[in-house]
Backbone atoms as SQL, in Angstrom:
CREATE TABLE atoms (id INTEGER PRIMARY KEY, chain TEXT, resi INTEGER, resn TEXT, atom TEXT, x REAL, y REAL, z REAL);
INSERT INTO atoms VALUES
  (1, 'A', 1, 'MET', 'N', 78.311, 154.190, 95.719),
  (2, 'A', 1, 'MET', 'CA', 78.929, 153.596, 94.551),
  (3, 'A', 1, 'MET', 'C', 77.857, 152.795, 93.794),
  (4, 'A', 2, 'LYS', 'N', 77.857, 152.933, 92.491),
  (5, 'A', 2, 'LYS', 'CA', 76.880, 152.235, 91.654),
  (6, 'A', 2, 'LYS', 'C', 77.248, 150.755, 91.546),
  (7, 'A', 3, 'GLU', 'N', 76.212, 149.948, 91.387),
  (8, 'A', 3, 'GLU', 'CA', 76.358, 148.509, 91.212),
  (9, 'A', 3, 'GLU', 'C', 75.954, 148.150, 89.784),
  (10, 'A', 4, 'VAL', 'N', 76.834, 147.480, 89.068),
  (11, 'A', 4, 'VAL', 'CA', 76.553, 147.053, 87.702),
  (12, 'A', 4, 'VAL', 'C', 76.544, 145.527, 87.684),
  (13, 'A', 5, 'MET', 'N', 75.493, 144.974, 87.102),
  (14, 'A', 5, 'MET', 'CA', 75.357, 143.524, 86.943),
  (15, 'A', 5, 'MET', 'C', 75.218, 143.243, 85.457),
  (16, 'A', 6, 'VAL', 'N', 75.928, 142.239, 84.994),
  (17, 'A', 6, 'VAL', 'CA', 75.774, 141.797, 83.614),
  (18, 'A', 6, 'VAL', 'C', 75.301, 140.350, 83.642),
  (19, 'A', 7, 'TYR', 'N', 74.122, 140.111, 83.099),
  (20, 'A', 7, 'TYR', 'CA', 73.662, 138.742, 82.899),
  (21, 'A', 7, 'TYR', 'C', 74.293, 138.258, 81.606),
  (22, 'A', 8, 'SER', 'N', 74.966, 137.133, 81.698),
  (23, 'A', 8, 'SER', 'CA', 75.772, 136.644, 80.598),
  (24, 'A', 8, 'SER', 'C', 75.540, 135.155, 80.408),
  (25, 'A', 9, 'ARG', 'N', 76.155, 134.632, 79.374),
  (26, 'A', 9, 'ARG', 'CA', 76.104, 133.204, 79.093),
  (27, 'A', 9, 'ARG', 'C', 77.500, 132.785, 78.630),
  (28, 'A', 10, 'VAL', 'N', 77.911, 131.599, 79.039),
  (29, 'A', 10, 'VAL', 'CA', 79.204, 131.070, 78.630),
  (30, 'A', 10, 'VAL', 'C', 79.224, 130.941, 77.107),
  (31, 'A', 11, 'GLY', 'N', 80.303, 131.436, 76.496),
  (32, 'A', 11, 'GLY', 'CA', 80.462, 131.342, 75.053),
  (33, 'A', 11, 'GLY', 'C', 79.731, 132.408, 74.261),
  (34, 'A', 12, 'CYS', 'N', 79.178, 133.394, 74.920),
  (35, 'A', 12, 'CYS', 'CA', 78.426, 134.469, 74.259),
  (36, 'A', 12, 'CYS', 'C', 79.405, 135.568, 73.826),
  (37, 'A', 13, 'HIS', 'N', 79.594, 135.707, 72.514),
  (38, 'A', 13, 'HIS', 'CA', 80.535, 136.696, 71.983),
  (39, 'A', 13, 'HIS', 'C', 80.102, 138.129, 72.330),
  (40, 'A', 14, 'LEU', 'N', 78.819, 138.440, 72.193),
  (41, 'A', 14, 'LEU', 'CA', 78.348, 139.782, 72.544),
  (42, 'A', 14, 'LEU', 'C', 78.563, 140.072, 74.023),
  (43, 'A', 15, 'CYS', 'N', 78.403, 139.048, 74.853),
  (44, 'A', 15, 'CYS', 'CA', 78.632, 139.225, 76.293),
  (45, 'A', 15, 'CYS', 'C', 80.087, 139.575, 76.568),
  (46, 'A', 16, 'GLU', 'N', 80.987, 138.867, 75.920),
  (47, 'A', 16, 'GLU', 'CA', 82.414, 139.131, 76.110),
  (48, 'A', 16, 'GLU', 'C', 82.768, 140.557, 75.706),
  (49, 'A', 17, 'ILE', 'N', 82.225, 141.021, 74.592),
  (50, 'A', 17, 'ILE', 'CA', 82.488, 142.387, 74.137),
  (51, 'A', 17, 'ILE', 'C', 81.935, 143.389, 75.140),
  (52, 'A', 18, 'ALA', 'N', 80.697, 143.191, 75.585),
  (53, 'A', 18, 'ALA', 'CA', 80.077, 144.118, 76.538),
  (54, 'A', 18, 'ALA', 'C', 80.857, 144.175, 77.842),
  (55, 'A', 19, 'ILE', 'N', 81.268, 143.025, 78.356),
  (56, 'A', 19, 'ILE', 'CA', 82.022, 142.989, 79.611),
  (57, 'A', 19, 'ILE', 'C', 83.370, 143.683, 79.443),
  (58, 'A', 20, 'ASP', 'N', 84.042, 143.468, 78.319),
  (59, 'A', 20, 'ASP', 'CA', 85.312, 144.160, 78.065),
  (60, 'A', 20, 'ASP', 'C', 85.114, 145.671, 78.028),
  (61, 'A', 21, 'GLN', 'N', 84.048, 146.132, 77.378),
  (62, 'A', 21, 'GLN', 'CA', 83.788, 147.575, 77.303),
  (63, 'A', 21, 'GLN', 'C', 83.516, 148.146, 78.687),
  (64, 'A', 22, 'ILE', 'N', 82.702, 147.453, 79.460),
  (65, 'A', 22, 'ILE', 'CA', 82.382, 147.928, 80.817),
  (66, 'A', 22, 'ILE', 'C', 83.640, 147.942, 81.671),
  (67, 'A', 23, 'ASN', 'N', 84.440, 146.894, 81.588),
  (68, 'A', 23, 'ASN', 'CA', 85.693, 146.848, 82.346),
  (69, 'A', 23, 'ASN', 'C', 86.657, 147.958, 81.945),
  (70, 'A', 24, 'SER', 'N', 86.581, 148.411, 80.702),
  (71, 'A', 24, 'SER', 'CA', 87.505, 149.445, 80.225),
  (72, 'A', 24, 'SER', 'C', 87.284, 150.793, 80.912),
  (73, 'A', 25, 'VAL', 'N', 86.111, 151.009, 81.496),
  (74, 'A', 25, 'VAL', 'CA', 85.827, 152.279, 82.174),
  (75, 'A', 25, 'VAL', 'C', 85.583, 152.103, 83.675),
  (76, 'A', 26, 'LYS', 'N', 85.729, 150.883, 84.164),
  (77, 'A', 26, 'LYS', 'CA', 85.424, 150.588, 85.573),
  (78, 'A', 26, 'LYS', 'C', 86.280, 151.400, 86.537),
  (79, 'A', 27, 'ASP', 'N', 87.582, 151.408, 86.349),
  (80, 'A', 27, 'ASP', 'CA', 88.467, 152.141, 87.258),
  (81, 'A', 27, 'ASP', 'C', 88.214, 153.642, 87.190),
  (82, 'A', 28, 'GLU', 'N', 88.010, 154.131, 85.980),
  (83, 'A', 28, 'GLU', 'CA', 87.777, 155.569, 85.789),
  (84, 'A', 28, 'GLU', 'C', 86.471, 156.028, 86.449),
  (85, 'A', 29, 'LEU', 'N', 85.408, 155.221, 86.318),
  (86, 'A', 29, 'LEU', 'CA', 84.093, 155.634, 86.812),
  (87, 'A', 29, 'LEU', 'C', 83.800, 155.154, 88.224),
  (88, 'A', 30, 'GLY', 'N', 84.520, 154.165, 88.700),
  (89, 'A', 30, 'GLY', 'CA', 84.381, 153.709, 90.073),
  (90, 'A', 30, 'GLY', 'C', 83.033, 153.086, 90.399),
  (91, 'A', 31, 'PHE', 'N', 82.764, 151.922, 89.868),
  (92, 'A', 31, 'PHE', 'CA', 81.541, 151.191, 90.184),
  (93, 'A', 31, 'PHE', 'C', 81.897, 149.739, 90.447),
  (94, 'A', 32, 'ASN', 'N', 81.006, 149.041, 91.114),
  (95, 'A', 32, 'ASN', 'CA', 81.185, 147.611, 91.345),
  (96, 'A', 32, 'ASN', 'C', 80.578, 146.847, 90.179),
  (97, 'A', 33, 'LEU', 'N', 81.244, 145.790, 89.758),
  (98, 'A', 33, 'LEU', 'CA', 80.782, 144.993, 88.623),
  (99, 'A', 33, 'LEU', 'C', 80.660, 143.540, 89.041),
  (100, 'A', 34, 'GLU', 'N', 79.508, 142.950, 88.722),
  (101, 'A', 34, 'GLU', 'CA', 79.290, 141.527, 88.944),
  (102, 'A', 34, 'GLU', 'C', 78.794, 140.914, 87.644),
  (103, 'A', 35, 'ILE', 'N', 79.312, 139.761, 87.317),
  (104, 'A', 35, 'ILE', 'CA', 78.893, 139.018, 86.136),
  (105, 'A', 35, 'ILE', 'C', 78.119, 137.802, 86.633),
  (106, 'A', 36, 'LYS', 'N', 76.904, 137.621, 86.129),
  (107, 'A', 36, 'LYS', 'CA', 76.092, 136.460, 86.516),
  (108, 'A', 36, 'LYS', 'C', 75.794, 135.647, 85.267),
  (109, 'A', 37, 'PHE', 'N', 76.250, 134.403, 85.282),
  (110, 'A', 37, 'PHE', 'CA', 75.975, 133.495, 84.178),
  (111, 'A', 37, 'PHE', 'C', 74.609, 132.864, 84.410),
  (112, 'A', 38, 'ILE', 'N', 73.720, 133.031, 83.443),
  (113, 'A', 38, 'ILE', 'CA', 72.325, 132.646, 83.644),
  (114, 'A', 38, 'ILE', 'C', 72.031, 131.194, 83.266),
  (115, 'A', 39, 'GLY', 'N', 72.989, 130.489, 82.703),
  (116, 'A', 39, 'GLY', 'CA', 72.760, 129.132, 82.234),
  (117, 'A', 39, 'GLY', 'C', 72.272, 128.164, 83.296),
  (118, 'A', 40, 'ASP', 'N', 72.635, 128.397, 84.552),
  (119, 'A', 40, 'ASP', 'CA', 72.233, 127.509, 85.648),
  (120, 'A', 40, 'ASP', 'C', 71.014, 128.015, 86.408),
  (121, 'A', 41, 'ASP', 'N', 70.411, 129.085, 85.927),
  (122, 'A', 41, 'ASP', 'CA', 69.252, 129.669, 86.608),
  (123, 'A', 41, 'ASP', 'C', 68.066, 129.671, 85.639),
  (124, 'A', 42, 'ALA', 'N', 67.146, 128.751, 85.820),
  (125, 'A', 42, 'ALA', 'CA', 66.026, 128.596, 84.887),
  (126, 'A', 42, 'ALA', 'C', 65.169, 129.849, 84.787),
  (127, 'A', 43, 'VAL', 'N', 64.984, 130.551, 85.887),
  (128, 'A', 43, 'VAL', 'CA', 64.159, 131.763, 85.883),
  (129, 'A', 43, 'VAL', 'C', 64.823, 132.856, 85.045),
  (130, 'A', 44, 'LEU', 'N', 66.106, 133.110, 85.288),
  (131, 'A', 44, 'LEU', 'CA', 66.822, 134.130, 84.517),
  (132, 'A', 44, 'LEU', 'C', 66.956, 133.713, 83.056),
  (133, 'A', 45, 'GLU', 'N', 67.187, 132.449, 82.803),
  (134, 'A', 45, 'GLU', 'CA', 67.290, 131.961, 81.432),
  (135, 'A', 45, 'GLU', 'C', 65.982, 132.186, 80.682),
  (136, 'A', 46, 'GLN', 'N', 64.862, 131.913, 81.343),
  (137, 'A', 46, 'GLN', 'CA', 63.547, 132.123, 80.730),
  (138, 'A', 46, 'GLN', 'C', 63.303, 133.611, 80.457),
  (139, 'A', 47, 'GLU', 'N', 63.670, 134.460, 81.409),
  (140, 'A', 47, 'GLU', 'CA', 63.389, 135.892, 81.290),
  (141, 'A', 47, 'GLU', 'C', 64.327, 136.609, 80.323),
  (142, 'A', 48, 'TYR', 'N', 65.613, 136.259, 80.338),
  (143, 'A', 48, 'TYR', 'CA', 66.606, 137.031, 79.596),
  (144, 'A', 48, 'TYR', 'C', 67.383, 136.248, 78.551),
  (145, 'A', 49, 'GLY', 'N', 67.069, 134.980, 78.359),
  (146, 'A', 49, 'GLY', 'CA', 67.859, 134.104, 77.504),
  (147, 'A', 49, 'GLY', 'C', 68.106, 134.621, 76.105),
  (148, 'A', 50, 'GLU', 'N', 67.143, 135.308, 75.526),
  (149, 'A', 50, 'GLU', 'CA', 67.292, 135.824, 74.163),
  (150, 'A', 50, 'GLU', 'C', 67.920, 137.214, 74.117),
  (151, 'A', 51, 'GLN', 'N', 68.170, 137.801, 75.272),
  (152, 'A', 51, 'GLN', 'CA', 68.588, 139.204, 75.311),
  (153, 'A', 51, 'GLN', 'C', 69.989, 139.431, 75.862),
  (154, 'A', 52, 'VAL', 'N', 70.712, 138.384, 76.225),
  (155, 'A', 52, 'VAL', 'CA', 72.029, 138.584, 76.821),
  (156, 'A', 52, 'VAL', 'C', 73.009, 139.166, 75.816),
  (157, 'A', 53, 'PRO', 'N', 73.914, 139.983, 76.279),
  (158, 'A', 53, 'PRO', 'CA', 74.048, 140.388, 77.656),
  (159, 'A', 53, 'PRO', 'C', 72.984, 141.405, 78.061),
  (160, 'A', 54, 'VAL', 'N', 72.580, 141.307, 79.314),
  (161, 'A', 54, 'VAL', 'CA', 71.665, 142.278, 79.899),
  (162, 'A', 54, 'VAL', 'C', 72.477, 143.040, 80.930),
  (163, 'A', 55, 'ILE', 'N', 72.484, 144.368, 80.821),
  (164, 'A', 55, 'ILE', 'CA', 73.262, 145.208, 81.720),
  (165, 'A', 55, 'ILE', 'C', 72.298, 145.924, 82.660),
  (166, 'A', 56, 'LEU', 'N', 72.521, 145.756, 83.959),
  (167, 'A', 56, 'LEU', 'CA', 71.711, 146.422, 84.970),
  (168, 'A', 56, 'LEU', 'C', 72.588, 147.389, 85.749),
  (169, 'A', 57, 'ILE', 'N', 72.028, 148.532, 86.081),
  (170, 'A', 57, 'ILE', 'CA', 72.698, 149.492, 86.956),
  (171, 'A', 57, 'ILE', 'C', 71.789, 149.691, 88.151),
  (172, 'A', 58, 'ASN', 'N', 72.318, 149.401, 89.325),
  (173, 'A', 58, 'ASN', 'CA', 71.541, 149.466, 90.563),
  (174, 'A', 58, 'ASN', 'C', 70.217, 148.712, 90.432),
  (175, 'A', 59, 'ASN', 'N', 70.299, 147.497, 89.897),
  (176, 'A', 59, 'ASN', 'CA', 69.160, 146.578, 89.765),
  (177, 'A', 59, 'ASN', 'C', 68.092, 147.024, 88.777),
  (178, 'A', 60, 'LYS', 'N', 68.384, 148.023, 87.950),
  (179, 'A', 60, 'LYS', 'CA', 67.457, 148.447, 86.903),
  (180, 'A', 60, 'LYS', 'C', 68.099, 148.155, 85.553),
  (181, 'A', 61, 'ILE', 'N', 67.312, 147.593, 84.654),
  (182, 'A', 61, 'ILE', 'CA', 67.848, 147.270, 83.333),
  (183, 'A', 61, 'ILE', 'C', 68.268, 148.549, 82.622),
  (184, 'A', 62, 'HIS', 'N', 69.509, 148.549, 82.181),
  (185, 'A', 62, 'HIS', 'CA', 70.058, 149.691, 81.444),
  (186, 'A', 62, 'HIS', 'C', 70.091, 149.399, 79.948),
  (187, 'A', 63, 'ASP', 'N', 70.505, 148.190, 79.564),
  (188, 'A', 63, 'ASP', 'CA', 70.681, 147.878, 78.150),
  (189, 'A', 63, 'ASP', 'C', 70.678, 146.381, 77.919),
  (190, 'A', 64, 'TYR', 'N', 70.442, 146.026, 76.656),
  (191, 'A', 64, 'TYR', 'CA', 70.525, 144.650, 76.183),
  (192, 'A', 64, 'TYR', 'C', 71.513, 144.594, 75.021),
  (193, 'A', 65, 'TRP', 'N', 72.115, 143.445, 74.802),
  (194, 'A', 65, 'TRP', 'CA', 72.927, 143.097, 73.633),
  (195, 'A', 65, 'TRP', 'C', 74.233, 143.858, 73.487),
  (196, 'A', 66, 'ARG', 'N', 74.213, 145.167, 73.522),
  (197, 'A', 66, 'ARG', 'CA', 75.428, 145.962, 73.286),
  (198, 'A', 66, 'ARG', 'C', 75.520, 147.104, 74.307),
  (199, 'A', 67, 'VAL', 'N', 76.720, 147.619, 74.466),
  (200, 'A', 67, 'VAL', 'CA', 76.948, 148.736, 75.383),
  (201, 'A', 67, 'VAL', 'C', 77.248, 149.985, 74.564),
  (202, 'A', 68, 'ASP', 'N', 76.491, 151.035, 74.816),
  (203, 'A', 68, 'ASP', 'CA', 76.795, 152.365, 74.291),
  (204, 'A', 68, 'ASP', 'C', 77.568, 153.054, 75.416),
  (205, 'A', 69, 'LEU', 'N', 78.893, 153.150, 75.277),
  (206, 'A', 69, 'LEU', 'CA', 79.725, 153.649, 76.376),
  (207, 'A', 69, 'LEU', 'C', 79.371, 155.065, 76.808),
  (208, 'A', 70, 'ALA', 'N', 78.990, 155.924, 75.884),
  (209, 'A', 70, 'ALA', 'CA', 78.608, 157.293, 76.260),
  (210, 'A', 70, 'ALA', 'C', 77.353, 157.266, 77.131),
  (211, 'A', 71, 'ARG', 'N', 76.383, 156.484, 76.732),
  (212, 'A', 71, 'ARG', 'CA', 75.132, 156.370, 77.498),
  (213, 'A', 71, 'ARG', 'C', 75.384, 155.681, 78.845),
  (214, 'A', 72, 'PHE', 'N', 76.211, 154.646, 78.840),
  (215, 'A', 72, 'PHE', 'CA', 76.560, 153.937, 80.070),
  (216, 'A', 72, 'PHE', 'C', 77.273, 154.880, 81.048),
  (217, 'A', 73, 'THR', 'N', 78.247, 155.617, 80.544),
  (218, 'A', 73, 'THR', 'CA', 78.992, 156.572, 81.382),
  (219, 'A', 73, 'THR', 'C', 78.063, 157.608, 81.990),
  (220, 'A', 74, 'LYS', 'N', 77.154, 158.134, 81.189),
  (221, 'A', 74, 'LYS', 'CA', 76.202, 159.120, 81.692),
  (222, 'A', 74, 'LYS', 'C', 75.337, 158.534, 82.796),
  (223, 'A', 75, 'ALA', 'N', 74.898, 157.297, 82.629),
  (224, 'A', 75, 'ALA', 'CA', 74.063, 156.651, 83.646),
  (225, 'A', 75, 'ALA', 'C', 74.847, 156.406, 84.935),
  (226, 'A', 76, 'ILE', 'N', 76.098, 156.042, 84.826),
  (227, 'A', 76, 'ILE', 'CA', 76.916, 155.807, 86.026),
  (228, 'A', 76, 'ILE', 'C', 77.161, 157.126, 86.747),
  (229, 'A', 77, 'LYS', 'N', 77.378, 158.179, 86.020),
  (230, 'A', 77, 'LYS', 'CA', 77.674, 159.482, 86.644),
  (231, 'A', 77, 'LYS', 'C', 76.432, 160.158, 87.227),
  (232, 'A', 78, 'ALA', 'N', 75.258, 159.758, 86.798),
  (233, 'A', 78, 'ALA', 'CA', 74.001, 160.413, 87.246),
  (234, 'A', 78, 'ALA', 'C', 73.753, 160.167, 88.721);
């Protein structure tokens, strides 16, 4: 089963949209989803602060800022 991680920030509108989109296909595609808020992690904030949401699939960066559901689905199915 694929592992999806979203680096997010509290109050981030783009993050909320991306998480909603990912959740909309979670049951259909069958993957685990974890949301990590980076505000309390100085290392992650330094690395990804300007790019959230950051979407990782199996610990590899898949996308920044927005989710292309067709591309995301293809990556999960691969």
